[in-house]
Residue, then its C-alpha position, 0 to 999 in steps of 0.5 A: m500500500l502506498s502512503y503520502q505524507v509531509e515529513s518534518g525530518f529525514d534519515l540521511e541514509e534512507m534519503l541517500a538510498l532513494y536518491k541513488a535508486s532513482g538515478i537523479n543526478r545529485p551529489i550523493d557521494n557528498p553526504s554533508r552536502m546532501a544533508t544540507l540540501l535536505a535540511s534546507a528544504n521546508l517541505l518534504v513530501t514522501a511516498r512510502q510503500e509499506g514503510k519503504l521510502v520510494g518517492l520524494a518531492r523536495c521543495m522550498t516554499d513561502k506558503a503564500w505565493v510560490v513553491y519551488i520543487c527542487d527535486l521530484l524523484v521515484d525509485k526506479s523499481a517503483q516508477h510508472q505507477g503514478i507516484g511522481k504525479e501524486l507527489l506533485r498533487q500532494v504538494q499542491h494540496v499542501t500549499g493550496p491552489e493560490v501557490q504557484q508551482l515551479l521546477h527546473s526539469a532535467q532534459s530527460a524529463m521534459r516530456y513528463y511534466p506537460k503530461v501531468g499538467y505543467q506548462l513550459c515557461h520561457n521567462a526564467f534565468v539561471i546562473k549555473r553552479e560551479l560544482 
C-alpha cells in the first residue's frame, strides 16, 4: 500500500538510498552536502510503500505565493505507477491552489511534466553552479 505524507525530518541514509535508486543526478557521494540540501528544504513530501521510502518531492516554499520543487524523484523499481504525479498533487494540496508551482526539469524529463499538467515557461534565468 502506498502512503503520502509531509515529513518534518529525514534519515540521511534512507534519503541517500532513494536518491541513488532513482538515478537523479545529485551529489550523493557528498553526504554533508546532501544533508544540507535536505535540511534546507521546508517541505518534504514522501511516498512510502509499506514503510519503504520510494518517492520524494523536495521543495522550498513561502506558503503564500510560490513553491519551488527542487527535486521530484521515484525509485526506479517503483516508477510508472503514478507516484511522481501524486507527489506533485500532494504538494499542491499542501500549499493550496493560490501557490504557484515551479521546477527546473532535467532534459530527460521534459516530456513528463506537460503530461501531468505543467506548462513550459520561457521567462526564467539561471546562473549555473560551479560544482
